N, CA, C and O of each residue as an XYZ file, in Angstrom:
440
protein
N      36.757    -18.594    -60.904
C      36.049    -19.558    -60.395
C      34.483    -19.827    -60.208
O      33.933    -20.910    -60.007
N      33.935    -18.612    -60.321
C      32.487    -18.414    -60.149
C      31.915    -18.563    -61.517
O      30.881    -19.165    -61.807
N      32.648    -17.995    -62.239
C      31.786    -18.610    -64.054
C      32.064    -20.189    -63.926
O      31.092    -20.918    -64.122
N      33.353    -20.815    -63.602
C      33.286    -22.399    -63.782
C      32.105    -23.169    -62.668
O      31.435    -24.094    -63.126
N      31.958    -22.866    -61.639
C      30.895    -23.251    -60.837
C      29.543    -23.106    -61.314
O      28.770    -24.041    -61.106
N      29.116    -22.034    -61.949
C      28.122    -21.590    -62.436
C      28.032    -22.651    -64.044
O      27.109    -23.425    -64.296
N      28.681    -22.514    -64.520
C      28.682    -23.693    -65.764
C      29.033    -25.049    -65.452
O      28.866    -25.940    -66.284
N      29.483    -25.258    -64.372
C      29.217    -27.004    -63.741
C      28.174    -27.339    -63.202
O      27.809    -28.489    -62.957
N      27.530    -26.172    -62.944
C      26.229    -26.425    -61.705
C      27.146    -27.068    -60.267
O      27.133    -28.184    -59.748
N      27.831    -25.937    -59.965
C      28.210    -26.628    -58.774
C      27.964    -25.303    -57.658
O      27.865    -24.133    -58.026
N      27.892    -25.760    -56.237
C      27.241    -24.530    -55.261
C      28.207    -23.384    -55.476
O      29.396    -23.592    -55.715
N      27.796    -22.432    -55.407
C      26.435    -22.307    -54.581
C      25.564    -21.960    -55.767
O      24.860    -20.974    -55.547
N      25.432    -22.450    -56.853
C      24.425    -22.280    -57.853
C      23.722    -23.453    -57.939
O      22.714    -23.387    -58.642
N      23.963    -24.505    -57.428
C      23.061    -25.578    -57.510
C      23.325    -26.575    -55.703
O      24.222    -26.351    -54.890
N      22.641    -27.212    -55.633
C      22.660    -28.034    -54.610
C      23.333    -29.250    -54.816
O      23.048    -29.758    -55.900
N      24.222    -29.956    -54.057
C      24.698    -31.396    -54.428
C      24.170    -32.567    -53.210
O      24.534    -32.416    -52.044
N      23.413    -33.560    -53.558
C      23.257    -34.732    -52.300
C      24.207    -35.857    -52.483
O      24.243    -36.245    -53.651
N      24.840    -36.372    -51.818
C      25.820    -37.787    -52.217
C      25.103    -38.812    -51.409
O      24.852    -38.768    -50.204
N      24.761    -39.923    -52.443
C      24.030    -41.118    -51.813
C      25.007    -42.286    -51.776
O      25.363    -42.854    -52.809
N      25.451    -42.647    -50.512
C      26.406    -43.549    -50.495
C      25.671    -44.993    -50.063
O      24.769    -44.954    -49.227
N      26.001    -46.014    -50.538
C      25.650    -47.469    -50.730
C      27.050    -48.185    -50.644
O      28.005    -48.110    -51.418
N      26.846    -49.133    -49.104
C      27.944    -49.586    -48.752
C      27.537    -50.986    -48.297
O      26.382    -51.062    -47.878
N      28.483    -52.458    -48.296
C      27.997    -53.537    -48.340
C      29.265    -54.684    -48.491
O      30.096    -54.773    -49.395
N      29.134    -55.348    -47.525
C      30.428    -56.715    -47.618
C      30.280    -57.434    -48.678
O      31.271    -58.108    -48.960
N      29.073    -57.561    -49.609
C      29.318    -57.780    -50.737
C      29.123    -57.252    -51.995
O      28.096    -56.647    -52.303
N      29.980    -57.433    -52.683
C      30.297    -56.363    -53.384
C      29.271    -56.305    -54.958
O      29.179    -55.331    -55.705
N      28.722    -57.402    -55.096
C      27.842    -57.537    -56.034
C      26.363    -57.035    -55.403
O      25.657    -56.170    -55.922
N      26.089    -57.687    -54.308
C      25.073    -56.790    -53.414
C      24.699    -55.316    -54.046
O      23.780    -54.930    -54.768
N      25.949    -54.606    -53.379
C      25.862    -53.281    -53.480
C      25.937    -52.599    -54.555
O      25.516    -51.452    -54.711
N      26.617    -53.454    -55.544
C      26.553    -53.005    -57.022
C      25.124    -52.982    -57.780
O      24.699    -52.156    -58.588
N      24.444    -54.297    -57.200
C      23.051    -54.279    -58.140
C      22.332    -53.231    -57.268
O      21.803    -52.345    -57.939
N      22.176    -53.113    -55.846
C      21.149    -52.293    -55.306
C      21.529    -50.598    -55.522
O      20.705    -49.693    -55.660
N      22.735    -50.498    -55.508
C      22.628    -48.765    -56.054
C      22.207    -48.823    -57.635
O      21.532    -47.834    -57.921
N      22.438    -49.792    -58.852
C      21.874    -49.637    -59.711
C      20.508    -49.546    -60.454
O      20.038    -48.964    -61.432
N      20.018    -50.622    -59.263
C      17.919    -50.317    -59.181
C      17.744    -49.255    -58.393
O      16.674    -48.658    -58.509
N      18.514    -48.878    -57.633
C      18.098    -47.427    -56.767
C      17.537    -46.335    -57.630
O      16.469    -45.729    -57.709
N      19.495    -46.334    -58.671
C      19.775    -45.212    -59.341
C      18.034    -44.630    -60.593
O      17.305    -43.665    -60.825
N      18.391    -46.900    -61.209
C      16.590    -46.570    -62.123
C      15.357    -46.198    -61.366
O      14.520    -45.539    -61.983
N      15.124    -46.511    -60.160
C      14.004    -46.222    -59.459
C      13.993    -44.596    -59.557
O      13.007    -43.938    -59.888
N      15.279    -44.064    -59.208
C      15.446    -42.936    -58.912
C      15.022    -41.935    -60.127
O      14.178    -41.044    -60.225
N      15.825    -42.392    -60.852
C      15.588    -41.378    -62.099
C      13.703    -41.723    -62.840
O      13.120    -40.760    -63.337
N      13.031    -43.041    -62.805
C      11.892    -42.593    -62.931
C      10.915    -41.516    -62.347
O      10.184    -40.713    -62.927
N      11.205    -41.833    -60.573
C      10.142    -41.023    -60.027
C      10.757    -39.415    -60.026
O      10.119    -38.592    -59.370
N      11.779    -39.041    -60.630
C      12.291    -38.013    -60.938
C      12.092    -37.269    -62.065
O      12.318    -36.059    -62.066
N      11.506    -38.134    -63.480
C      11.197    -37.940    -64.402
C      10.575    -36.261    -64.695
O      10.799    -35.634    -65.730
N       9.701    -35.710    -63.433
C       8.965    -34.871    -64.095
C      10.256    -33.734    -63.688
O       9.852    -32.572    -63.726
N      11.740    -33.884    -63.306
C      12.463    -33.152    -62.464
C      13.850    -32.850    -63.587
O      14.954    -32.328    -63.433
N      13.361    -33.281    -64.389
C      14.594    -34.250    -65.807
C      15.709    -33.014    -65.984
O      16.938    -33.023    -65.919
N      14.836    -32.051    -66.213
C      15.497    -30.582    -66.578
C      16.338    -29.858    -65.473
O      17.153    -28.978    -65.748
N      15.970    -30.476    -63.669
C      16.492    -29.719    -63.246
C      17.148    -30.492    -61.881
O      17.368    -29.967    -60.790
N      17.376    -31.810    -62.254
C      18.259    -32.862    -61.536
C      18.997    -33.828    -62.665
O      18.694    -34.396    -63.714
N      20.284    -33.642    -61.703
C      21.503    -34.318    -62.959
C      21.848    -35.674    -61.776
O      22.093    -35.585    -60.573
N      21.789    -36.442    -62.327
C      22.373    -37.958    -61.499
C      23.749    -38.369    -62.107
O      24.157    -38.493    -63.261
N      24.310    -38.534    -60.856
C      25.783    -38.767    -61.754
C      26.211    -40.285    -60.974
O      26.250    -40.416    -59.751
N      26.510    -41.350    -61.942
C      26.347    -42.416    -61.435
C      25.553    -43.213    -61.291
O      24.553    -42.895    -61.934
N      25.335    -44.828    -60.379
C      26.341    -45.062    -59.605
C      27.548    -45.514    -60.428
O      27.715    -45.777    -61.619
N      28.429    -45.502    -59.196
C      29.565    -45.955    -59.418
C      30.214    -46.371    -58.095
O      29.754    -46.369    -56.954
N      31.360    -46.713    -58.547
C      32.387    -47.703    -57.575
C      32.899    -46.004    -56.463
O      33.064    -44.930    -57.041
N      33.034    -46.120    -55.171
C      33.025    -44.546    -54.811
C      34.925    -45.072    -54.735
O      35.529    -46.143    -54.667
N      35.410    -43.159    -54.815
C      36.904    -42.977    -55.320
C      37.715    -44.229    -54.220
O      38.390    -45.127    -54.723
N      37.540    -44.123    -52.824
C      37.737    -45.023    -52.279
C      36.784    -46.437    -52.218
O      35.916    -46.714    -51.390
N      37.139    -47.038    -53.102
C      35.712    -48.233    -53.156
C      36.303    -49.299    -52.050
O      35.451    -50.158    -51.823
N      37.195    -49.446    -51.492
C      36.463    -50.107    -50.056
C      37.204    -49.873    -48.855
O      38.421    -50.050    -48.907
N      36.724    -49.536    -47.873
C      36.891    -49.439    -46.356
C      36.791    -50.787    -45.634
O      35.746    -51.420    -45.788
N      37.632    -51.230    -44.966
C      37.756    -52.008    -44.428
C      37.120    -53.233    -45.165
O      37.593    -53.596    -46.242
N      35.809    -54.022    -44.469
C      35.640    -55.321    -45.177
C      34.069    -53.979    -46.047
O      33.041    -54.640    -46.192
N      33.960    -53.095    -46.326
C      33.360    -52.879    -47.149
C      33.232    -52.549    -48.268
O      34.250    -51.896    -48.496
N      32.476    -52.571    -49.387
C      32.699    -52.028    -50.794
C      31.789    -50.727    -50.929
O      30.682    -50.709    -50.391
N      32.195    -49.809    -51.540
C      31.270    -48.407    -51.329
C      30.936    -48.086    -52.738
O      31.937    -47.923    -53.435
N      30.022    -47.978    -53.224
C      29.438    -46.927    -54.364
C      28.803    -45.609    -53.919
O      28.688    -45.154    -52.781
N      28.430    -45.121    -55.065
C      27.756    -44.023    -54.620
C      27.015    -42.879    -55.947
O      27.196    -42.791    -57.162
N      26.578    -42.509    -55.452
C      25.416    -41.657    -56.432
C      25.585    -39.929    -56.351
O      25.810    -39.644    -55.175
N      25.561    -39.103    -56.928
C      26.142    -38.049    -56.941
C      24.560    -36.879    -57.751
O      24.387    -36.778    -58.965
N      23.987    -36.431    -57.065
C      22.928    -35.357    -57.411
C      23.260    -33.802    -57.029
O      23.704    -33.181    -56.063
N      22.704    -33.493    -58.567
C      22.580    -32.446    -58.647
C      21.236    -31.599    -59.009
O      20.303    -32.047    -59.675
N      21.294    -30.562    -58.565
C      19.786    -29.931    -58.379
C      19.571    -28.622    -57.902
O      19.925    -28.409    -56.743
N      18.971    -27.524    -58.666
C      18.648    -26.489    -58.104
C      18.288    -26.254    -56.766
O      17.462    -27.037    -56.297
N      18.664    -25.465    -56.130
C      18.642    -25.069    -55.110
C      16.881    -25.027    -54.204
O      16.449    -25.376    -53.105
N      16.325    -24.381    -55.464
C      14.618    -24.472    -55.454
C      14.139    -26.003    -55.589
O      12.961    -26.259    -55.340
N      14.903    -26.891    -55.926
C      14.203    -28.099    -55.637
C      14.502    -29.322    -54.732
O      14.118    -30.492    -54.741
N      15.474    -28.478    -53.819
C      16.079    -29.662    -53.005
C      14.544    -30.255    -52.271
O      14.355    -31.465    -52.403
N      13.633    -29.575    -51.632
C      12.576    -30.336    -51.311
C      11.916    -31.058    -51.532
O      11.339    -31.733    -50.679
N      11.690    -31.229    -53.417
C      11.119    -32.047    -53.990
C      12.136    -32.656    -54.229
O      11.625    -33.503    -54.962
N      13.494    -32.995    -54.198
C      14.489    -34.438    -54.469
C      14.432    -35.258    -53.044
O      14.633    -36.472    -53.062
N      14.172    -34.620    -51.891
C      14.310    -35.159    -50.485
C      12.817    -36.122    -50.697
O      12.797    -37.351    -50.624
N      11.891    -35.447    -50.908
C      10.829    -36.402    -51.155
C      10.860    -37.362    -51.924
O      10.345    -38.309    -51.328
N      11.208    -37.687    -53.019
C      11.256    -38.582    -54.137
C      12.292    -39.593    -53.235
O      12.079    -40.805    -53.277
N      13.329    -39.105    -52.485
C      14.369    -40.195    -51.882
C      13.731    -40.996    -50.988
O      14.009    -42.195    -51.018
N      12.540    -40.398    -49.807
C      11.739    -40.785    -49.124
C      10.890    -42.195    -49.922
O      10.733    -43.343    -49.508
N      10.444    -41.527    -51.236
C       9.618    -42.678    -51.533
C      10.447    -43.555    -52.496
O       9.913    -43.750    -53.587
N      11.462    -44.028    -52.323
C      12.725    -45.190    -52.913
C      12.694    -46.144    -52.127
O      12.515    -45.793    -50.961
N      12.827    -47.536    -52.341
C      12.578    -48.569    -51.665
C      13.810    -48.173    -50.509
O      14.600    -47.229    -50.560
N      13.692    -49.129    -49.564
C      14.805    -49.309    -48.607
C      15.414    -50.420    -48.795
O      14.958    -51.385    -49.408
N      16.662    -50.323    -48.186
C      18.194    -50.879    -48.761
C      17.931    -52.237    -48.091
O      17.549    -52.514    -46.954
N      18.227    -52.931    -49.056
C      18.244    -54.678    -48.177
C      19.166    -54.537    -46.667
O      19.976    -53.630    -46.478
N      18.891    -55.505    -45.776
C      19.517    -55.560    -44.032
C      21.149    -55.831    -44.563
O      22.020    -55.937    -43.700
N      21.508    -55.934    -46.013
C      23.235    -55.812    -45.751
C      23.886    -55.111    -46.364
O      25.062    -55.302    -46.672
N      22.800    -53.622    -46.801
C      23.547    -52.894    -47.565
C      23.014    -51.590    -46.803
O      21.837    -51.419    -46.484
N      24.209    -50.576    -46.529
C      24.219    -49.624    -45.615
C      23.772    -48.279    -46.619
O      24.358    -48.186    -47.698
N      22.857    -47.365    -46.300
C      22.444    -46.199    -46.910
C      22.958    -45.153    -46.124
O      22.949    -45.152    -44.893
N      23.526    -44.024    -47.035
C      23.954    -42.653    -46.604
C      23.069    -41.628    -47.505
O      22.648    -41.836    -48.643
N      22.922    -40.637    -46.818
C      22.956    -39.196    -47.485
C      23.414    -38.146    -47.289
O      23.160    -37.785    -46.140
N      23.998    -37.419    -47.856
C      25.109    -36.269    -47.624
C      24.836    -35.068    -47.897
O      25.790    -34.570    -48.494
N      23.834    -34.211    -47.725
C      23.291    -32.919    -48.180
C      24.776    -31.860    -48.180
O      25.249    -31.514    -47.098
N      25.048    -31.670    -48.742
C      25.971    -30.792    -49.310
C      27.507    -30.709    -48.700
O      28.226    -29.965    -48.033
N      27.520    -32.145    -49.472
C      28.999    -33.273    -49.152
C      30.518    -31.965    -49.225
O      30.618    -31.009    -49.993
N      31.349    -32.345    -48.304
C      32.497    -31.308    -48.139
C      33.571    -32.208    -49.063
O      34.609    -31.705    -49.492
N      33.225    -33.479    -49.294
C      34.235    -34.183    -50.156
C      33.134    -35.476    -50.837
O      32.127    -35.989    -50.348
N      33.596    -35.629    -51.705
C      33.044    -37.286    -52.656
C      34.180    -38.628    -52.208
O      33.899    -39.689    -52.766
N      34.957    -38.654    -51.615
C      35.671    -39.519    -51.188
C      34.857    -40.673    -50.515
O      35.443    -41.638    -50.026
């Protein structure tokens, strides 16, 4: 398990951050998640070797109640978490119709 976790850059060899987007409007949440990820990649260019962005993609449980959900999973080295948090603070805020949630060290990605 330890070798697998190190190879796949899973904790404790990295830090995970899950960004969850949700909205009652399926197109809006998908569009915003895509724009957010593109902007994140632009701002995080100096960390390209130490930040892996998986997604955005529909969440495994895509719809909860009236809300459609998309997510973006970030993997980074433990030493770069503060820099990634700073980059996230500089990203555009979500439109009023989109909820944005950050989960550092998520226990689940559902």
